[in-house]
C-alpha positions in Angstrom: 0.1 0.2 0.0 1.3 3.6 -1.3 2.2 6.4 1.6 0.5 9.9 1.3 2.3 12.3 0.0 4.1 14.4 3.3 2.2 17.5 4.1 2.8 20.8 3.1 4.9 23.4 5.4 2.3 25.9 6.9 1.2 28.9 4.8 1.7 32.2 6.6 -0.2 35.3 4.9 -1.3 38.5 5.0 -5.0 39.0 3.8 -7.1 42.3 3.8 -10.3 41.7 4.4 -13.6 43.8 3.2 -14.0 45.2 7.1 -11.1 47.3 6.7 -8.6 45.0 8.7 -5.6 43.0 7.4 -5.8 39.4 9.1 -2.6 37.3 9.3 -3.4 33.4 8.7 -1.4 30.6 8.7 -2.7 27.8 7.1 -2.1 24.2 6.4 -2.8 21.9 3.7 -4.3 18.3 2.7 -1.7 15.6 1.1 -2.4 16.1 -2.7 -3.4 12.4 -2.9 -5.7 13.0 0.2 -9.6 13.6 -0.9 -10.8 17.4 0.3 -13.1 16.7 2.9 -13.2 20.8 3.6 -12.2 23.8 5.6 -11.8 24.0 9.1 -11.3 27.9 10.7 -9.6 27.7 14.0 -10.3 30.7 16.3 -8.2 31.4 19.0 -8.9 33.3 22.5 -7.1 35.3 25.1 -4.0 35.6 25.4 -3.2 33.6 22.6 -2.9 34.1 18.7 -3.1 31.1 16.1 0.0 29.3 18.0 -2.1 28.3 20.3 -4.0 25.6 17.5 -0.8 24.6 16.1 -0.4 21.3 17.2 -3.4 20.6 15.7 -3.0 22.0 12.2 -1.3 19.0 10.7 -3.3 16.5 12.3 -6.4 18.1 10.9 -4.6 18.4 7.4 -3.7 15.1 7.3 -7.6 13.8 7.6 -8.3 16.1 4.4 -8.7 19.6 5.8 -8.0 22.8 4.4 -7.2 24.4 8.1 -7.2 28.2 8.6 -5.8 29.4 11.8 -5.8 33.7 11.9 -4.5 35.8 14.6 -7.8 37.6 15.0 -8.5 41.0 15.1 -6.2 43.1 17.9 -3.6 40.1 18.0 -0.3 39.2 16.6 0.4 40.2 13.1 -3.3 41.3 12.2 -4.8 45.1 12.4 -5.6 46.3 15.8 -7.8 49.4 15.6 -7.8 51.5 18.4 -11.5 52.2 19.0 -13.2 49.5 21.7 -16.5 49.1 19.8 -14.1 47.5 16.6 -14.0 44.4 18.8 -17.6 43.6 19.2 -18.2 39.8 18.5 -20.7 41.0 15.3 -17.5 42.7 14.0 -15.3 39.6 14.7 -17.6 37.5 13.5 -17.9 39.5 10.1 -14.0 39.0 9.9 -13.9 36.0 9.9 -16.6 35.7 7.1 -14.8 38.3 5.6 -11.6 35.9 5.9 -14.1 32.7 3.9 -14.8 35.6 0.9 -11.1 36.3 0.9 -10.3 32.2 0.4 -13.5 31.8 -1.8 -14.6 29.3 0.7 -18.1 29.1 1.2 -18.8 27.3 4.0 -16.3 26.2 6.6 -16.1 24.2 10.0 -15.1 26.8 12.8 -13.6 25.9 16.1 -12.6 27.9 19.3 -10.9 27.8 22.3 -11.5 30.4 25.3 -13.1 33.5 23.6 -12.5 31.9 20.4 -15.6 29.6 21.5 -17.5 32.4 22.3 -16.8 33.6 18.9 -18.0 30.5 17.0 -21.2 30.1 19.2 -22.2 33.6 18.0 -21.1 33.0 14.5 -22.8 29.6 14.0 -26.4 31.2 14.9 -25.5 34.7 12.7 -24.5 33.0 10.1 -25.7 30.0 9.4 -25.3 29.3 5.9 -21.7 30.0 6.3 -21.1 27.7 9.3 -21.2 23.7 8.3 -20.6 22.8 11.6 -18.8 24.2 14.9 -16.8 23.3 17.7 -15.5 24.6 21.2 -12.6 23.5 23.2 -13.4 24.9 27.0 -15.7 27.4 26.4 -19.4 26.7 27.0 -22.4 28.1 25.0 -24.5 30.1 27.1 -28.0 31.4 25.4 -28.8 35.0 25.6 -31.6 36.5 27.7 -32.7 39.3 26.3 -34.4 40.5 29.9 -30.7 40.0 31.9 -28.0 42.3 30.8 -25.2 40.7 31.9 -22.5 43.8 32.0 -25.1 45.1 34.8 -24.9 41.6 36.7 -21.2 41.4 35.9 -21.0 45.1 38.6 -23.1 44.1 40.7 -21.5 43.3 44.0 -23.6 40.3 44.7 -22.6 38.9 41.6 -19.2 37.6 43.3 -15.3 37.0 42.3 -15.8 35.3 38.9 -15.7 37.6 36.8 -13.7 40.2 38.6 -11.0 39.9 36.3 -13.0 41.2 33.4 -14.2 44.7 35.3 -10.3 45.2 36.1 -10.1 43.9 32.2 -11.8 47.7 31.4 -9.3 49.6 32.7 -6.2 51.0 31.3 -4.2 49.8 33.9 -4.5 46.6 32.8 -2.8 47.1 29.5 0.1 48.1 31.3 0.3 46.0 34.0 1.0 43.0 31.2 2.9 45.5 28.3 5.5 45.9 31.6 7.0 42.3 31.1 5.3 40.4 28.5 7.4 37.3 29.1 6.0 37.1 32.5 2.5 37.3 31.8 3.7 34.8 29.4 5.0 32.4 31.8 2.6 32.7 34.6 -0.9 32.6 32.8 -0.4 29.8 29.7 0.7 26.9 32.0 -0.4 23.1 32.7 -2.6 21.9 35.1 -0.3 19.6 37.2 0.7 20.5 40.4 4.0 20.6 39.6 3.2 23.2 37.3 1.5 25.6 39.0 3.0 28.8 40.1 3.3 29.6 44.0 2.7 33.2 45.0 5.4 35.1 46.4 2.8 37.0 48.4 -0.4 34.5 48.8 -2.0 37.0 51.2 -2.1 40.3 48.0 -2.5 37.1 45.5 -5.3 35.5 46.8 -7.4 39.3 46.5 -9.3 40.1 43.3 -7.5 41.8 40.7 -9.5 45.3 41.1 -8.8 45.1 44.8 -5.0 44.1 44.2 -4.4 46.5 41.5 -3.5 43.2 38.5 -4.5 40.4 37.7 -0.8 39.5 38.4 0.0 41.0 41.4 1.5 39.0 44.5 3.1 36.3 41.7 6.4 36.2 41.0 8.4 38.4 38.6 10.5 36.0 37.4 8.5 33.2 37.1 10.0 29.5 35.7 8.2 28.8 32.6 5.0 26.3 32.2 6.4 22.8 31.1 3.9 22.6 28.7 6.2 25.5 26.7 9.6 25.7 24.9 11.8 28.9 25.7 10.8 29.5 22.1 7.4 28.6 22.8 7.7 32.1 25.3 9.4 34.0 22.7 7.1 33.7 20.1 4.4 34.8 21.9 6.2 37.3 23.3 7.1 39.0 20.1 3.7 38.4 19.0 2.4 40.2 22.0 4.9 43.0 21.8 3.9 43.7 18.2 0.1 44.0 18.6 0.3 45.4 22.1 -2.9 44.5 24.5 -5.5 46.7 23.8 -6.5 45.0 21.0 -7.0 41.6 22.8 -8.7 43.2 26.1 -11.0 45.5 24.4 -12.3 42.2 23.6 -13.5 42.3 27.0 -14.8 46.0 26.6 -18.2 45.1 25.0 -20.2 42.8 26.8 -23.0 45.2 26.7 -23.1 45.7 22.7 -22.4 41.7 22.5 -25.9 41.0 24.2 -27.6 43.3 22.6 -26.4 41.9 19.3 -27.3 38.7 20.3 -31.3 39.1 21.1 -31.7 38.8 18.0 -30.6 35.2 18.0 -32.6 34.7 21.7 -34.0 31.1 21.4 -32.8 30.0 18.1 -31.6 26.2 18.4 -28.2 25.7 17.2 -28.6 23.8 13.8 -25.2 22.7 13.1 -23.7 19.4 13.7 -22.1 20.4 16.9 -19.0 19.6 19.6 -18.3 20.7 22.8 -14.9 19.3 24.7 -14.5 19.9 28.7 -11.6 19.4 30.8 -11.4 18.7 34.5 -9.3 21.4 35.4 -10.4 24.6 34.0 -12.5 26.8 36.7 -13.6 29.3 34.6 -16.0 26.4 32.5 -16.9 23.4 34.9 -17.7 20.5 32.6 -20.7 19.3 34.4 -22.9 22.5 33.0 -22.0 21.0 29.9 -25.6 18.9 29.7 -27.0 22.8 29.9 -26.2 22.9 26.7 -28.3 20.1 24.9 -31.5 21.7 25.0 -30.2 24.3 23.1 -28.8 22.1 20.5 -29.8 20.0 17.2 -27.2 17.5 17.6 -24.2 18.2 20.2 -21.5 15.4 21.1 -19.8 16.4 24.0 -16.5 14.6 24.7 -14.1 15.1 27.8 -10.8 15.1 28.6 -9.4 14.3 32.2 -6.6 15.8 34.4 -6.3 18.7 32.0 -6.6 22.3 32.4 -7.7 25.5 30.3 -4.8 25.2 27.9 -5.6 21.5 26.7 -5.0 22.1 23.3 -1.2 22.5 24.3 -1.0 20.4 27.7 -2.8 17.0 25.9 -2.8 17.7 22.3 -3.2 14.1 21.1 -6.1 13.5 23.1 -8.2 16.6 21.7 -6.8 16.0 18.4 -8.1 12.5 18.8 -12.0 13.4 19.8 -11.9 16.3 17.1 -10.7 14.3 14.4 -13.4 11.6 15.3 -16.1 13.9 15.2 -14.9 15.5 11.7 -14.8 12.1 10.3 -18.5 11.3 10.7 -19.5 14.9 9.3 -21.0 14.7 6.0 -19.3 15.6 2.9 -18.4 19.2 2.2 -19.0 20.4 -1.4 -15.7 21.5 -3.5 -17.1 25.0 -3.2 -16.0 24.8 0.4 -11.8 24.4 -1.0 -9.9 27.6 -1.1 -10.1 29.2 -4.9 -6.1 28.5 -4.8 -6.8 24.9 -4.5 -9.1 24.4 -7.4 
């Protein structure tokens, strides 16, 4: 039996979109002798870039998928407009639809992690004709509640400490705290979930306070932390270069549109997700509890829920083989996509 041809190198390019920004994307193509199965767009969250999906790209391509991973608006080598309102979910979704247009792709499978998960859940409801299937890693789907403004709720003292970091993200000080030492920020935030990989605070009493009280998300933590076991020195250096290029205003602007996003999503309140959908949960993500995924079922026509044990929020990098196995299994069961969903450059 003949072996498949090797995968082509990852291809970097910058595309001017109809939404007015330049988007840096990285693509992986399947071997020429493997049947084309569709286009997959992977959307990163915060604090991340296309690089967070690097361990998924080649496995997806080997199955026959054209894989596209952008630096989203505000990140890495993509444009970073200055205005806060330029980062609503409506505009971010429009960027990704414009990306499909630029590539000559009619429909794609959208996968998201962290804030990218929120983005793809919104996209599959607002752009149903362009989203063939949708999946999220860690980030749960929460239906819009037209009578409950989440931004007012998040600011209420009774809401608790869970989302206090988002209140801190509204401030200019949040940007300055990170930009003072980007390498430190990457080493503290992008980490595995094993006990041996957890950073111990230098001031435990300060560290346990919420960001708006202690004046930052990193206060009380080491100034020179050891890097995580899930990252190499080269990984840390690459992430640092990307965030030094973009700055932190764009990434944090994603958090500054809660009310605008709620208003936009009122239009799809109560609408079920029609596309084949995948939800991957993990054991050790305090923001998104695995057991809550069951609450998503009434809002979907076809939802597959998978789980990765002994893994945390950065599971794409902590346990890539297991995540890849789950996603590839789901992808392999999707109905075939037409050639209209191949990039025009490959037809």
